[in-house]
VMD Tcl script that draws the C-alpha trace (Angstrom):
set ca {
  {0.00 0.00 0.00}
  {1.52 3.40 -0.98}
  {2.37 5.81 1.82}
  {0.96 9.28 2.17}
  {4.17 10.77 0.73}
  {3.91 8.49 -2.31}
  {0.37 9.67 -2.96}
  {1.45 13.28 -2.61}
  {4.20 12.74 -5.18}
  {1.71 11.08 -7.55}
  {-0.67 14.00 -7.15}
  {2.10 16.55 -7.80}
  {3.15 14.66 -10.92}
  {-0.43 14.77 -12.19}
  {-0.53 18.50 -11.58}
  {2.69 18.93 -13.53}
  {1.05 17.24 -16.51}
  {-1.91 19.63 -16.36}
  {0.00 22.42 -18.12}
  {0.70 20.08 -21.02}
  {-3.01 19.05 -21.17}
  {-4.04 22.72 -21.64}
  {-2.24 22.80 -25.00}
  {-4.24 19.84 -26.36}
  {-6.89 20.22 -29.00}
  {-10.50 20.08 -27.73}
  {-11.01 16.59 -29.18}
  {-7.83 15.36 -27.45}
  {-8.87 16.84 -24.12}
  {-12.30 15.23 -24.41}
  {-10.76 11.83 -25.07}
  {-8.40 12.25 -22.10}
  {-11.25 13.28 -19.76}
  {-13.21 10.21 -20.82}
  {-10.33 7.91 -19.92}
  {-9.77 9.78 -16.63}
  {-13.48 9.41 -15.85}
  {-13.33 5.66 -16.49}
  {-10.21 5.37 -14.31}
  {-11.78 7.33 -11.49}
  {-14.95 5.25 -11.67}
  {-12.91 2.06 -11.36}
  {-11.13 3.53 -8.37}
  {-14.41 4.42 -6.66}
  {-15.82 0.99 -7.44}
  {-12.83 -0.75 -5.88}
  {-13.16 1.38 -2.78}
  {-16.82 0.46 -2.52}
  {-15.94 -3.22 -2.48}
  {-13.76 -2.74 0.59}
  {-15.85 -0.25 2.57}
  {-19.39 0.82 3.15}
  {-20.86 3.19 0.58}
  {-21.15 6.16 2.86}
  {-17.65 5.82 4.38}
  {-15.98 5.34 0.99}
  {-17.56 8.46 -0.38}
  {-16.79 10.40 2.77}
  {-13.09 9.50 2.70}
  {-12.42 9.56 -1.03}
  {-14.88 12.08 -2.52}
  {-17.06 13.92 -0.10}
  {-14.62 15.06 2.52}
  {-12.50 17.40 0.38}
  {-15.62 18.82 -1.29}
  {-18.18 19.21 1.46}
  {-16.64 18.93 4.90}
  {-14.15 21.73 4.94}
  {-16.20 23.51 7.57}
  {-14.84 26.04 10.09}
  {-15.96 23.93 13.06}
  {-16.77 20.34 13.71}
  {-20.50 20.94 14.50}
  {-21.18 22.49 11.16}
  {-19.15 19.80 9.44}
  {-21.21 17.13 11.15}
  {-24.47 18.78 10.04}
  {-23.32 18.99 6.46}
  {-22.09 15.45 6.62}
  {-25.49 14.22 7.90}
  {-27.35 16.20 5.21}
  {-25.10 14.77 2.52}
  {-25.68 11.21 3.78}
  {-29.46 11.83 3.78}
  {-29.40 13.00 0.15}
  {-27.13 10.10 -0.80}
  {-29.34 7.47 0.82}
  {-32.43 9.08 -0.83}
  {-30.79 8.86 -4.25}
  {-29.73 5.25 -3.71}
  {-33.41 4.38 -3.15}
  {-34.65 5.81 -6.47}
  {-35.54 3.21 -9.06}
  {-33.86 4.82 -12.08}
  {-30.54 5.09 -10.12}
  {-30.39 1.41 -9.11}
  {-27.00 -0.02 -10.08}
  {-25.48 3.35 -10.89}
  {-21.91 4.11 -9.80}
  {-21.04 5.84 -6.59}
  {-19.59 8.63 -8.68}
  {-23.03 9.44 -10.17}
  {-24.77 9.10 -6.81}
  {-22.21 11.27 -5.08}
  {-22.23 13.90 -7.79}
  {-26.04 14.17 -7.71}
  {-25.93 14.33 -3.90}
  {-23.37 17.10 -4.10}
  {-25.37 19.09 -6.68}
  {-28.80 18.75 -5.02}
  {-30.54 20.37 -2.07}
  {-33.37 19.03 0.06}
  {-36.91 20.35 -0.44}
  {-40.22 19.88 1.37}
  {-43.06 19.32 -1.14}
  {-46.81 19.31 -0.48}
  {-50.04 19.06 -2.49}
  {-50.49 22.81 -2.01}
  {-47.03 23.48 -3.45}
  {-46.75 21.89 -6.93}
  {-43.41 20.56 -8.10}
  {-44.15 21.90 -11.60}
  {-46.95 24.19 -12.77}
  {-48.43 24.14 -16.29}
  {-47.22 27.01 -18.50}
  {-44.75 28.14 -15.80}
  {-40.92 28.12 -16.19}
  {-38.96 24.97 -15.19}
  {-35.93 25.97 -13.11}
  {-34.19 22.64 -12.56}
  {-34.34 18.90 -11.87}
  {-36.71 17.45 -9.27}
  {-36.33 14.01 -7.69}
  {-39.09 12.46 -5.57}
  {-39.89 9.00 -4.26}
  {-43.64 9.30 -3.61}
  {-46.76 9.00 -5.86}
  {-47.61 12.14 -7.77}
  {-50.63 13.49 -9.64}
  {-50.21 14.94 -13.13}
  {-52.83 17.22 -14.69}
  {-53.09 19.50 -17.71}
  {-55.69 21.54 -19.55}
  {-58.51 19.46 -20.88}
  {-58.30 16.66 -18.30}
  {-61.31 16.02 -16.12}
  {-59.22 14.50 -13.31}
  {-55.45 14.21 -12.58}
  {-53.45 11.11 -13.53}
  {-51.77 9.15 -10.72}
  {-48.14 8.24 -11.52}
  {-45.08 6.71 -9.81}
  {-42.32 8.76 -11.44}
  {-39.11 9.85 -9.69}
  {-37.74 12.44 -12.09}
  {-39.19 15.75 -13.38}
  {-37.75 18.75 -15.19}
  {-35.24 16.74 -17.23}
  {-36.62 18.06 -20.54}
  {-35.89 21.63 -19.49}
  {-32.32 20.70 -18.56}
  {-31.52 18.43 -21.51}
  {-33.73 19.73 -24.36}
  {-34.00 23.39 -23.48}
  {-37.77 23.50 -22.90}
  {-38.66 26.63 -20.95}
  {-42.24 25.98 -19.78}
  {-43.86 22.96 -18.21}
  {-46.58 21.24 -20.22}
  {-48.38 19.98 -17.12}
  {-48.78 20.39 -13.37}
  {-47.14 17.91 -10.96}
  {-47.93 17.71 -7.28}
  {-47.43 15.11 -4.57}
  {-50.52 13.38 -3.27}
  {-49.16 13.78 0.29}
  {-46.50 15.99 1.88}
  {-43.01 14.49 1.30}
  {-39.30 15.29 1.13}
  {-37.32 15.34 -2.13}
  {-34.36 16.86 -3.95}
  {-33.95 19.80 -6.27}
  {-30.95 20.51 -8.53}
  {-30.85 24.01 -10.05}
  {-30.65 23.89 -13.82}
  {-27.54 26.03 -14.12}
  {-25.64 23.85 -11.59}
  {-26.57 20.66 -13.40}
  {-25.68 22.09 -16.81}
  {-22.24 23.11 -15.50}
  {-21.21 19.47 -14.87}
  {-23.09 17.64 -17.63}
  {-20.66 18.44 -20.51}
  {-17.70 16.65 -18.85}
  {-19.56 13.87 -17.05}
  {-20.59 11.28 -19.59}
  {-21.92 8.77 -17.06}
  {-24.27 11.36 -15.59}
  {-25.43 12.24 -19.10}
  {-26.04 8.56 -19.81}
  {-27.96 8.12 -16.56}
  {-30.29 11.04 -17.21}
  {-30.85 10.05 -20.85}
  {-31.76 6.51 -19.78}
  {-34.26 7.97 -17.34}
  {-35.75 10.16 -20.06}
  {-35.98 7.20 -22.45}
  {-37.73 5.11 -19.81}
  {-40.25 7.88 -19.16}
  {-40.93 8.31 -22.87}
  {-41.41 4.55 -23.20}
  {-43.92 4.62 -20.36}
  {-45.67 7.59 -21.96}
  {-45.79 5.74 -25.29}
  {-47.30 2.68 -23.63}
  {-49.81 4.92 -21.89}
  {-50.60 6.79 -25.15}
  {-51.04 3.51 -27.02}
  {-53.39 2.31 -24.32}
  {-55.25 5.62 -24.44}
  {-55.48 5.37 -28.23}
  {-56.99 1.91 -27.99}
  {-59.39 3.14 -25.36}
  {-60.21 6.21 -27.49}
  {-60.90 3.99 -30.49}
  {-63.24 1.90 -28.40}
  {-64.87 5.03 -27.01}
  {-65.34 6.35 -30.55}
  {-67.00 3.09 -31.56}
  {-69.26 3.25 -28.53}
  {-69.95 6.95 -29.17}
  {-70.97 6.15 -32.75}
  {-73.27 3.41 -31.48}
  {-74.74 5.77 -28.88}
  {-75.19 8.55 -31.44}
  {-77.12 6.25 -33.74}
  {-79.22 4.85 -30.91}
  {-80.25 8.11 -29.23}
  {-81.48 9.57 -32.51}
  {-79.61 12.90 -32.31}
  {-77.97 14.59 -35.29}
  {-74.34 15.02 -34.23}
  {-70.96 15.32 -35.93}
  {-67.53 16.88 -35.45}
  {-65.51 19.44 -37.43}
  {-61.69 19.34 -37.55}
  {-59.17 22.15 -38.09}
  {-59.61 21.89 -41.88}
  {-63.32 22.52 -41.52}
  {-64.18 18.97 -42.56}
  {-66.65 16.65 -40.85}
  {-64.93 13.89 -38.86}
  {-65.49 10.13 -39.06}
  {-67.92 10.10 -36.13}
  {-71.34 11.32 -37.15}
  {-74.82 10.03 -36.55}
  {-77.13 8.57 -39.17}
  {-79.66 11.27 -38.26}
  {-77.12 13.98 -39.12}
  {-76.51 12.37 -42.51}
  {-80.27 12.32 -43.13}
  {-80.75 15.95 -42.08}
  {-77.90 17.18 -44.27}
  {-78.86 14.95 -47.16}
  {-75.52 13.16 -47.63}
  {-75.12 9.42 -46.92}
  {-71.39 9.77 -46.08}
  {-70.35 12.92 -44.26}
  {-66.74 12.09 -43.30}
  {-64.26 14.41 -45.02}
  {-66.91 16.73 -46.48}
  {-66.57 20.51 -45.83}
  {-69.05 21.68 -43.23}
  {-69.44 25.09 -44.90}
  {-70.37 23.67 -48.30}
  {-73.05 21.46 -46.77}
  {-74.62 23.83 -44.26}
  {-74.07 27.35 -45.57}
  {-73.79 26.80 -49.34}
  {-74.84 30.08 -51.00}
  {-74.87 32.21 -47.83}
  {-71.87 34.46 -48.57}
  {-72.17 36.48 -45.37}
  {-72.54 33.31 -43.30}
  {-69.50 31.73 -45.01}
  {-67.34 34.75 -44.24}
  {-68.29 34.72 -40.56}
  {-67.82 30.93 -40.37}
  {-64.26 31.04 -41.73}
  {-63.40 33.86 -39.32}
  {-64.64 31.68 -36.46}
  {-62.67 28.68 -37.79}
  {-59.45 30.73 -37.85}
  {-60.02 31.84 -34.26}
  {-60.84 28.34 -33.00}
  {-57.87 26.53 -34.56}
  {-55.41 29.45 -34.64}
  {-53.51 28.25 -31.57}
  {-54.57 31.25 -29.48}
  {-57.01 31.76 -26.66}
  {-60.40 33.04 -27.82}
  {-63.63 34.31 -26.35}
  {-66.26 31.56 -26.87}
  {-69.05 34.14 -26.97}
  {-67.42 35.94 -29.90}
  {-66.83 32.68 -31.77}
  {-70.39 31.45 -31.20}
  {-71.74 34.76 -32.52}
  {-69.90 34.10 -35.80}
  {-71.05 30.50 -36.21}
  {-74.46 29.84 -37.80}
  {-77.07 29.24 -35.10}
  {-79.91 28.23 -37.41}
  {-79.98 26.98 -41.00}
  {-82.54 25.85 -43.53}
  {-81.99 22.59 -45.41}
  {-84.54 21.05 -47.75}
  {-87.26 23.41 -46.43}
  {-86.61 22.33 -42.83}
  {-85.25 24.54 -40.07}
  {-82.38 23.31 -37.87}
  {-80.82 24.88 -34.80}
  {-77.09 24.26 -34.28}
  {-75.29 23.82 -30.93}
  {-71.49 23.78 -30.59}
  {-69.07 22.16 -28.11}
  {-65.27 22.52 -28.15}
  {-62.88 19.61 -27.50}
  {-59.40 20.62 -26.23}
  {-56.06 18.86 -25.84}
  {-54.01 18.90 -22.66}
  {-52.43 22.22 -23.66}
  {-55.84 23.83 -23.96}
  {-55.94 23.99 -27.75}
  {-59.14 23.07 -29.61}
  {-58.82 19.84 -31.59}
  {-62.43 19.40 -32.69}
  {-65.72 21.23 -32.72}
  {-68.72 19.02 -32.00}
  {-72.01 20.10 -33.56}
  {-75.49 19.01 -32.59}
  {-78.43 19.67 -34.94}
  {-81.98 20.00 -33.70}
  {-84.95 20.02 -36.07}
  {-87.04 22.99 -34.95}
  {-89.33 23.21 -37.98}
  {-92.49 22.19 -36.15}
  {-91.60 24.25 -33.08}
  {-91.17 27.34 -35.28}
  {-94.48 26.66 -37.01}
  {-96.23 26.36 -33.65}
  {-94.56 29.52 -32.37}
  {-95.45 31.42 -35.54}
  {-99.02 30.15 -35.30}
  {-99.26 31.21 -31.65}
  {-97.80 34.60 -32.51}
  {-100.14 34.99 -35.47}
  {-103.11 33.90 -33.35}
  {-102.19 36.36 -30.61}
  {-101.71 39.10 -33.19}
  {-105.04 38.27 -34.85}
  {-106.86 38.27 -31.50}
  {-105.30 41.60 -30.56}
  {-106.23 43.06 -33.96}
  {-109.83 41.82 -33.76}
  {-110.13 43.25 -30.26}
  {-108.96 46.59 -31.63}
  {-111.45 46.35 -34.52}
  {-114.31 45.54 -32.13}
  {-113.40 48.55 -29.98}
  {-113.59 50.76 -33.07}
  {-116.93 49.23 -34.04}
  {-118.33 49.97 -30.57}
  {-117.09 53.54 -30.91}
  {-118.92 54.05 -34.20}
  {-121.56 51.38 -34.61}
  {-123.60 53.55 -36.97}
  {-120.82 53.73 -39.56}
  {-120.14 50.03 -39.24}
  {-123.83 49.27 -39.79}
  {-123.63 51.39 -42.95}
  {-120.62 49.37 -44.05}
  {-122.41 46.06 -43.47}
  {-125.51 47.33 -45.26}
  {-123.43 48.44 -48.23}
  {-121.54 45.13 -48.22}
  {-124.79 43.16 -48.35}
  {-126.14 45.21 -51.26}
  {-122.85 45.03 -53.08}
  {-122.57 41.29 -52.51}
  {-126.04 40.77 -54.02}
  {-125.01 42.84 -57.01}
  {-121.82 40.82 -57.45}
  {-123.75 37.57 -57.26}
  {-126.14 38.85 -59.94}
  {-123.15 39.69 -62.12}
  {-121.78 36.19 -61.61}
  {-125.11 34.50 -62.45}
  {-125.53 36.67 -65.55}
  {-122.08 35.77 -66.82}
  {-122.57 32.06 -66.20}
  {-126.09 31.94 -67.67}
  {-125.70 34.03 -70.82}
  {-121.95 34.11 -71.19}
  {-122.36 37.84 -71.68}
  {-120.49 40.58 -69.83}
  {-122.48 43.04 -67.66}
  {-123.33 46.47 -69.01}
  {-120.58 49.07 -68.61}
  {-122.85 51.36 -66.57}
  {-123.56 48.53 -64.10}
  {-119.85 47.83 -63.79}
  {-119.34 51.53 -63.09}
  {-121.83 51.51 -60.23}
  {-120.29 48.37 -58.79}
  {-116.85 49.97 -58.85}
  {-118.25 53.01 -57.00}
  {-119.69 50.77 -54.32}
  {-116.46 48.82 -53.96}
  {-114.42 52.02 -53.71}
  {-116.72 53.36 -50.99}
  {-116.49 50.09 -49.04}
  {-112.70 50.13 -49.32}
  {-112.56 53.64 -47.89}
  {-114.72 52.71 -44.91}
  {-112.65 49.58 -44.22}
  {-109.70 51.79 -43.27}
  {-111.76 53.38 -40.48}
  {-112.10 50.03 -38.73}
  {-108.66 48.60 -39.61}
  {-110.22 45.86 -41.75}
  {-107.01 45.47 -43.72}
  {-107.73 42.01 -45.14}
  {-111.17 43.04 -46.32}
  {-109.77 46.22 -47.84}
  {-107.18 44.21 -49.78}
  {-109.86 41.79 -51.00}
  {-112.05 44.72 -52.14}
  {-109.11 46.30 -53.95}
  {-108.45 43.01 -55.74}
  {-112.17 42.74 -56.55}
  {-111.94 46.12 -58.26}
  {-109.27 44.61 -60.51}
  {-111.61 41.69 -61.14}
  {-114.51 43.95 -62.15}
  {-112.34 46.08 -64.42}
  {-111.05 42.87 -65.98}
  {-114.57 42.14 -67.24}
  {-113.83 44.49 -70.12}
  {-112.63 41.35 -71.92}
  {-113.82 37.71 -71.77}
  {-110.35 36.68 -70.53}
  {-111.06 38.50 -67.25}
  {-114.03 36.31 -66.29}
  {-112.05 33.59 -64.42}
  {-110.25 36.26 -62.36}
  {-113.61 37.86 -61.50}
  {-114.99 34.58 -60.09}
  {-111.78 33.89 -58.19}
  {-111.77 37.34 -56.58}
  {-115.49 37.10 -55.77}
  {-114.97 33.85 -53.83}
  {-112.18 35.42 -51.77}
  {-114.22 38.56 -51.12}
  {-117.21 36.54 -49.86}
  {-115.01 34.96 -47.17}
  {-113.98 38.39 -45.89}
  {-117.54 39.68 -46.08}
  {-118.71 36.85 -43.83}
  {-115.94 37.66 -41.35}
  {-116.95 41.34 -41.26}
  {-120.54 40.33 -40.47}
  {-119.39 37.98 -37.71}
  {-117.60 40.87 -36.00}
  {-120.90 42.72 -35.74}
  {-122.59 39.62 -34.34}
  {-119.89 39.38 -31.66}
  {-121.26 42.61 -30.14}
  {-124.54 40.85 -29.36}
  {-127.86 41.16 -31.13}
  {-129.61 43.16 -28.38}
  {-126.85 45.77 -28.25}
  {-126.96 46.20 -32.02}
  {-130.74 46.60 -32.01}
  {-130.48 49.24 -29.27}
  {-127.80 51.11 -31.19}
  {-129.82 50.94 -34.44}
  {-133.06 52.18 -32.89}
  {-134.26 55.14 -30.83}
  {-134.28 54.35 -27.12}
  {-135.57 56.27 -24.11}
  {-134.91 55.69 -20.47}
  {-137.94 55.30 -18.18}
  {-137.73 58.89 -16.93}
  {-137.24 60.26 -20.48}
  {-140.28 58.34 -21.70}
  {-142.43 59.67 -18.83}
  {-141.37 63.26 -19.64}
  {-142.16 62.73 -23.34}
  {-145.57 61.26 -22.50}
  {-146.40 64.15 -20.18}
  {-145.46 66.71 -22.86}
  {-147.63 64.92 -25.40}
  {-150.61 64.89 -23.01}
  {-150.17 68.64 -22.56}
  {-149.86 69.00 -26.34}
  {-146.54 70.75 -25.82}
  {-145.32 69.83 -29.26}
  {-142.19 71.93 -29.09}
  {-141.03 69.91 -26.08}
  {-141.99 66.67 -27.84}
  {-140.13 67.80 -30.95}
  {-137.07 68.70 -28.89}
  {-137.10 65.35 -27.05}
  {-137.40 63.38 -30.27}
  {-134.76 65.49 -31.99}
  {-132.34 64.87 -29.11}
  {-132.62 61.17 -29.86}
  {-132.61 61.31 -33.66}
  {-129.95 64.02 -34.05}
  {-126.27 63.97 -33.10}
  {-123.60 66.67 -32.73}
  {-122.41 67.75 -36.19}
  {-118.73 67.17 -35.32}
  {-119.46 63.43 -35.33}
  {-119.17 63.64 -39.12}
  {-115.42 63.43 -38.47}
  {-115.60 60.46 -36.11}
  {-112.46 58.31 -36.50}
  {-111.07 60.52 -39.28}
  {-108.02 61.54 -37.26}
  {-106.99 57.92 -36.56}
  {-107.57 57.00 -40.20}
  {-105.43 59.94 -41.38}
  {-102.65 59.00 -38.99}
  {-102.58 55.44 -40.35}
  {-102.79 56.71 -43.94}
  {-99.96 59.18 -43.35}
  {-97.69 56.41 -42.11}
  {-98.36 54.40 -45.29}
  {-97.74 57.44 -47.53}
  {-94.67 58.62 -45.64}
  {-96.34 61.92 -44.71}
  {-97.00 63.78 -41.48}
  {-100.61 64.96 -41.27}
  {-102.25 67.28 -38.73}
  {-106.08 67.15 -38.61}
  {-108.35 69.85 -37.20}
  {-112.16 69.95 -36.96}
  {-114.05 73.25 -36.50}
  {-117.81 73.13 -35.93}
  {-120.56 75.62 -35.05}
  {-121.32 75.13 -31.37}
  {-124.56 73.28 -30.62}
  {-125.14 72.27 -34.21}
  {-126.91 68.90 -34.42}
  {-127.74 66.88 -37.51}
  {-129.89 63.83 -38.27}
  {-128.18 60.52 -37.58}
  {-128.66 59.32 -41.14}
  {-127.00 62.45 -42.59}
  {-124.07 62.19 -40.21}
  {-123.61 58.53 -41.09}
  {-123.70 59.24 -44.81}
  {-121.35 62.25 -44.68}
  {-118.96 60.43 -42.36}
  {-118.83 57.67 -44.93}
  {-118.84 59.56 -48.26}
  {-116.48 62.40 -47.37}
  {-113.70 59.90 -46.62}
  {-112.95 59.85 -50.33}
  {-112.23 63.57 -50.14}
  {-109.86 63.66 -47.19}
  {-108.06 60.50 -48.37}
  {-107.57 62.06 -51.83}
  {-106.29 65.24 -50.15}
  {-103.79 63.20 -48.12}
  {-102.68 61.22 -51.17}
  {-102.63 63.94 -53.91}
  {-102.80 67.25 -52.09}
  {-100.32 67.16 -49.22}
  {-96.64 66.97 -50.13}
  {-94.02 64.70 -48.51}
  {-92.04 66.39 -45.68}
  {-88.89 67.00 -47.78}
  {-90.89 68.60 -50.59}
  {-92.73 70.84 -48.12}
  {-89.43 72.02 -46.62}
  {-88.13 72.96 -50.07}
  {-91.32 74.96 -50.62}
  {-90.75 76.85 -47.34}
  {-93.51 75.05 -45.46}
  {-93.40 73.18 -42.21}
  {-92.94 69.42 -42.76}
  {-96.34 68.58 -41.21}
  {-99.26 68.98 -43.59}
  {-102.57 70.33 -42.30}
  {-106.10 69.17 -43.19}
  {-109.07 71.10 -41.76}
  {-112.75 70.15 -41.60}
  {-115.14 73.09 -41.16}
  {-118.87 72.55 -40.45}
  {-121.16 75.57 -40.34}
  {-124.81 76.43 -40.90}
  {-125.79 79.19 -43.33}
  {-129.52 79.98 -43.38}
  {-131.17 76.62 -44.02}
  {-128.21 74.80 -45.47}
  {-125.21 72.95 -44.11}
  {-121.76 74.01 -45.38}
  {-118.98 71.47 -45.03}
  {-115.49 72.44 -46.18}
  {-112.41 70.18 -46.31}
  {-109.20 72.16 -46.83}
  {-105.55 71.22 -47.17}
  {-102.38 73.34 -47.34}
  {-100.75 71.18 -50.02}
  {-99.40 72.06 -53.46}
  {-102.81 72.80 -54.99}
  {-104.22 71.68 -58.35}
  {-102.69 72.61 -61.70}
  {-105.85 73.00 -63.80}
  {-103.96 73.08 -67.10}
  {-102.45 69.66 -66.36}
  {-105.89 68.37 -65.36}
  {-107.31 69.49 -68.71}
  {-104.42 67.93 -70.64}
  {-104.78 64.64 -68.75}
  {-108.54 64.57 -69.34}
  {-108.21 65.24 -73.08}
  {-105.97 62.18 -73.45}
  {-108.22 59.88 -71.41}
  {-110.10 57.41 -73.67}
  {-112.72 56.79 -70.96}
  {-113.95 60.43 -71.06}
  {-116.08 62.28 -73.58}
  {-113.65 64.65 -75.29}
  {-116.35 67.14 -76.24}
  {-117.63 67.29 -72.65}
  {-114.08 67.92 -71.38}
  {-113.51 70.78 -73.82}
  {-116.85 72.34 -72.93}
  {-115.99 72.40 -69.23}
  {-112.59 73.95 -69.91}
  {-114.15 76.58 -72.18}
  {-116.73 77.56 -69.50}
  {-113.97 77.88 -66.85}
  {-115.28 74.87 -64.93}
  {-112.21 72.69 -65.29}
  {-112.65 71.62 -61.68}
  {-115.76 69.64 -62.69}
  {-113.49 67.31 -64.68}
  {-112.49 65.82 -61.30}
  {-116.10 64.67 -60.86}
  {-116.38 62.87 -64.20}
  {-116.70 59.06 -64.01}
  {-113.43 57.40 -64.98}
  {-111.16 60.41 -64.41}
  {-108.20 60.15 -62.01}
  {-105.28 62.54 -61.61}
  {-103.15 59.64 -60.33}
  {-100.80 57.83 -62.72}
  {-100.98 54.54 -60.77}
  {-103.68 52.55 -59.04}
  {-103.28 52.14 -55.29}
  {-105.47 51.17 -52.37}
  {-106.08 54.89 -51.75}
  {-106.83 56.21 -55.25}
  {-106.22 55.91 -58.98}
  {-109.39 54.30 -60.38}
  {-111.31 57.52 -61.11}
  {-114.18 56.59 -58.83}
  {-113.88 58.44 -55.49}
  {-114.99 62.03 -56.28}
  {-117.57 60.78 -58.75}
  {-119.12 58.71 -55.92}
  {-119.02 61.70 -53.55}
  {-120.71 63.98 -56.08}
  {-123.47 61.41 -56.61}
  {-124.04 61.03 -52.83}
  {-124.22 64.81 -52.25}
  {-126.73 65.21 -55.10}
  {-128.92 62.53 -53.48}
  {-128.99 64.74 -50.38}
  {-130.15 67.62 -52.61}
  {-126.81 69.39 -52.41}
  {-123.88 70.30 -54.60}
  {-120.16 70.91 -54.29}
  {-117.46 73.22 -55.56}
  {-113.66 73.04 -55.64}
  {-111.23 75.94 -55.21}
  {-107.47 75.58 -55.46}
  {-104.36 77.79 -55.63}
  {-100.99 76.40 -56.69}
  {-98.58 76.11 -53.79}
  {-101.22 77.03 -51.19}
  {-103.77 74.21 -51.16}
  {-107.28 73.14 -52.09}
  {-110.81 73.56 -50.67}
  {-113.67 71.11 -51.25}
  {-116.97 72.83 -50.28}
  {-120.27 70.95 -49.89}
  {-123.66 72.72 -49.67}
  {-126.47 70.53 -48.29}
  {-130.04 71.74 -47.58}
  {-131.34 71.13 -44.05}
  {-135.06 71.62 -44.82}
}
mol new
graphics top color blue
foreach p $ca { graphics top sphere $p radius 0.5 }
foreach p [lrange $ca 0 end-1] q [lrange $ca 1 end] { graphics top cylinder $p $q radius 0.2 }
display resetview
């Protein structure tokens, strides 16, 4: 056995050779260090055969490195800590059979740490600062996992030290508090380049972990395949339309038979979702591809934003489907698939639409009935006119079918007047469907000018009859007794007793007054419901209309006259709203306020009633009226010229068949309205006149005798 002096000489000789080693090339120095490492390992191994592990390392390796402490107490503490780390390392599975050199080096590099479930060893997406060695079960979790995985792994952080990874891909924590070791990354990296055995040891550990992970992944893959098979079976059995979309926007292999049936493709796998669902919806396609880029772009996204871009409801083969989306993520939190569930909501939408339509219809009919109650007299006039008109239409139909001859032009003219009057009154009670049917019936009657129009006439008549019956049913809904009361003259018990007493006294003035109070109404009731009708008409025409009614105080008129004027004069104010008043922009250009004004004035002069309807619109250009009348084939040219020559051009407006409108609408354009008004006023023994100034407006004045 060499003496201490011999060893010192050997050590000094080795030091003398060090200067020569410094001049070697890097490859030569690496080869020399490898041989020196092998020699030193053999030396340590031989020592281990003769002594206990701890004592050998203490005497031959540890003492010069770790126990040069200033006092013996501190040296003893460090010695005990080193032994603890060494014994811990010797008990780790991946270090079984490793040399004392590797164990000692790891013990020298490491430091003891207390770990607990509350203090993770590694945290997902957080930096990895070194190597961690534990000897207790751990739990591993990452984004996308429902529950952590239990593992018996001793080594963590090796990828950061050997492969340069900066962040951890998962979270590791002990299931119970335990002690372990930590080696800072920079300390480990400082010894790895020249310690091949340590490199080999760590690489073996990494390889073993990867092999375990591969086995686990293979097992998971087999389980996933089985789960996919079961999922497919479940999808087909539960009857839901489901499928998945991958990062390319294509439908995955797992889809239900119901989904294939809904979409109309027997095999969905590999087909682009957008082409099948969105097809010609360019806006929807653009939003869908934006969503796809956000989902699979590798970045975090707001699910609410993405869902707002994806189609929520689509129509396929005249069926409506609602779409629901679910995102599948990997352990790093990135979306791998989008799962889509389709729900056929066609019937539900139909039911909802029906309920909404029913509710809307009920609300509308309630509104109509309220208007009827507010003006039963006018509604009774409407029903009476409808019944007469319906009889006339039926006669027309029978005549056509029996003789195959068209009705006389004059009869058609009267029928058109009636229809136009009915259409005007329909607006008062919001009978929109009936008004549309009447308007279409006007087309049918005018179509009788040729035999080809006969089928259209019968078709329109059938539709009109349905709406007529509905209008009558609304009156019946008020109750027969109420209608009879409203149609007749009724006295309360006290009023009847007063009337009887006056008659017994032969106080005929009092009797006359009492009867007149029941048979006459305030004159302003001529305008009942006009304001509401004008408001509705203004909205349709895009005009703002202000209505005013001025009436001589205390003036009362017979019920029948009020009912007739209320009905007939609608043609006048509706024509004024349509032709007389300008749109707001045009009025502003003319220096007027944007709101047009229409005024009804009712006065009594001597023994006649004077009713004037005025507007502040653009007035009537009489020259244009004359020109339009001269080119109208439905008018007598000689009659037109005679009126112009006498300075009574305004009477052209009253001629049957004349209209100043270029197009037919629900409001005007058939050349019937003013003709019908003129006829009605003449039946009351009155007449009318028209005054107009360009840019200022027009006055329609009606003179009706009261005696």
